[in-house]
N, C-alpha and C positions, 0 to 999 in steps of 0.2 A: 868839569863841564865848562864848555865855552858858552858864555851867556851874553846875548846882545839886548839892546833896548830899542823898542820901536819908537822912532823919533817923534811921532805925532804926540807922544806923551808930554814932550817938552817943546812943542812947536812954537810956543810963545817966545823962545830964545832964537837968536840968529844961529845959523848952522855951525859956525865955529864954536859958539858957546854950548850948543847941544853936544858937540863932540867932547869938549873939555869937561862938561858936567858928567857925561857918561863915563869917560875915562877916570875921572876923579873918584867916582862912586865905586869903581871896580868892575865895570862892564868891559867885556872883551871887544865888543863891536856895536855898531849902530845899524838897525834895520830901517830903511828909509821908505816912507810913503811919498811917491812922486808929487802928489798934490801939495805937499808942504814946501816943495822947491819952487813950484810955479802952479798957481791955482787954475790956470787956463790951458797951458800946453806944455807940461813937463817933458813930454817926449821930444820936444823941439829945443831943449836947452842948448845954447851954443857951446862950441868946443871949449872956449875960454872959461865958461861957467863950470863945465864939468871938471876941468882941470883944477879950478879953484876949490871945488867941493872936495875932490880927492886929496888935495894938498892940505886942506883944513883938518881932515881926519888924520892924515899922516902926522901933521904937526902936533896933534893932541895925543898921538900914540895909540890910536884906535883904528879899527878896520871898518869900512862900509861893507857889511856882510851880505846884504840882501835888500831886495825891494819888495814891497807888498802894497795892498790897496791899489792895485794897478790901474783900474779903469774908472776911478772917481773923476778924473779930469783928463781930457775935456769931457764936458757933460754929454749925456745922451747916448753913450756907447752900448753895444749889445753883442754878445757872441751867439745869441740864438735868433736874432732877427732874420726874417725872410727878405728884408729890403736889401737889394744888392749894393746900393751906394753906402748905406749905413754899415753893412757888413764889411765892405772894403775899407771904410774909414776905421772901423774897430780893429781889423787885422793889421792895418798900417801902424796904428798906435802901439799895438802889442809888439810888433817887430821892432819898432824904434825904441821901446822900453827895454827890450832885451839888449839892444846895442848900448843904451844908457847904462844899464847894469854893468856891462863889461867895461865901459869907459870909467865908471866910478870905482872899479876894482872889486865889485861884488861878485859872488860866485853863484848866486841863487835868486830866483824870483818866485814869489808866492801868489798864485792866482786865486783870490777869494772873490771880492767884488760881487756880492750876492744879488744886488739890484740889476746887474748887467748880464745875468745868466738865467733869468726866469724862463721856464718853459710854458708856453701858452697854447701852442698848436702843433699840428703834425709837422715833423721835420726839425723842430727846434732842438731837440736833444741831439740829433745827428749833427746839426750844425755846430753845437757846442763841442762835441767830441772832435769834429774835424778841426775846429779852431785850436784845440789842445794839440792835435797832431802837428799842425803848422808851427805852433809855439815850440814844440820839441825840436823841430828841424832848425828853427832859428837859434835856439839855445845851443844845439850841437855845433852850429857854425861859429858861435861866439865863445865856445868853451865854458858855458855856464849850465846850470840845471834849472829847469822850469817845473814848479810844483803845483799840481792841482790841489786846492785846499777843500776838503769836505766841510760843509757847513750845515748845521742842523736845520730841520724843516721849519723852524720859526724864522729863519732868515731867507731861505730860498727853496726851490722845489726841484733842483737838479744837482745830483751828486751830494747827497746828504749824509753818507756814511763813508768811513775809511774803506770798507770792503767795496763799495761802488767805485770809489776813486781808484783803488788798486786794480779792479777789473778793467776800467777804462785804460789805465796805464799799460796793463798787460796786453790788451787788444792792440794798442798802438805799437808797442814793442820798441820804443826808442829809449836807450839808456839815459838820454838827457831829459826825459820827462819822468817825473816821480810824483809821489803824493807826500802828504805831511799830516801832522796831527795837531789840532788846536784843542787844548784841554777843556776849555769852556764849551766849545761846540760839541766835542765828544761827550762830555759829562752831561750835556743837556739833550743829546740826540741819539746816543748809541745804547744798544741793549747790553753790550759788553762794557767792562770797566776800562778806564784809560790804561791801567797796567796790563790788562789782558790784550788790548789792542796793540800796545807796544811789543809785548812778547810774541804776538802773532806776526806782525808786519815788519818790525825792524830787522830781524835776522836775514830776511831775504832781500833787503835793500830797498824795499818799496818806500819806506818813510825816510825822507832826506832832510826834514826840518821839523821843528816842534815850536808851537806857541804855548807859553805858560800864562794862564790866567784862571782866576776862580770862576765858578759857575755864576757867582753874583756879579760878574763882569768887572770886578776889581782886580788888583794885582795879587800875585801869590802872597799868602800871609795875611790878607785882608778879608778873608771869608772862612767858610767852614771846610773847604777842601784841603786835604793833606797832600803835600807835595814831596815829602820824604819817600813814599813808595814809588812815586813817578821817577824821581832821580835814581832810586835804586834799580828800577826796571831799565832805565836807559843805560846804566852801568852794566847790568847783567847781560843785556842783549848786544853790547858792543857798539852802541850808538856813537858815531864819530862826528856828527854835525853840530850846528849851533842850536841852542834853545833861546828863543826870543821872548822877553817879557812884553806882553801886549794887553794891558788893561784897557777897558773902554770907559770906565769911570775913574777919575783921578781924585783920590781922597787922601788928604784934604786938598791937594793940588798936584800937578804933574811932577815937579822935582821931588817932592816928599814921597809920593807914591813910588817913584823910581828908586829912591834911596831905601825905602822900607823893603821893597821887593828883593833887591840884590843882597841886602843884609840878611834877610830871612833865608834866601836860597844858599848863600855862602855858609851860613851857620849850619844848615842841614848837611852840606857837603863836609864840613869840618867834623861834624858828629859821626860821619861814617869813614873818616880818613884812616 
């Protein structure tokens, strides 16, 4: 299993140190939250900065695999807004983030950003879906994959299940647009188990990415969820993508949480070798 670390877990370190730590712990890649690179306008990072980030990862022997938490910065974005100027601004940021991913050598973007996709009125859901269609077009043009992330109803009210996300992806019909599975969100919001969802949606190619986190919002191995069956299901279904460790609570701290997670997951793999 190729496992990446979501970089906000160790965002207290500079980027080169994040790469070195992740590589040293045994991660295969780093999934980057753009706001950790620039809190105001990550989509406008200059070419020299993009090249330096990509070089830092290469020097550490690790890949920048993906981007996530896409619409945290700049503030105030929305894919559901009826306001034409805000919508245009949001779509511009999304398009530029797709280009940023390609420049960093990433192959995938994960669109979660629950606060920026809430449905409040007529037409909001249609606007969100149209934004995903546009994102798929930009992803295809840059040779990357854009993933719509289902998030449980405690976080947002649009696209709250894997089945909903898969239906949206199917309607749009662009191979560069896929969905993914977050084990915390699925565990808290789905009627099916994580294993059942993987068995249903991985074989057809709908799931292009996985986030690994316990339902208690900590890293794998720091809660009651068992990840051996999840890794088994990924193997059985022929999943070929990355699985990213994405805790939201870092106990006792980010680096230690990252170290415990990769040790736990690699031990599960070894037990089934």
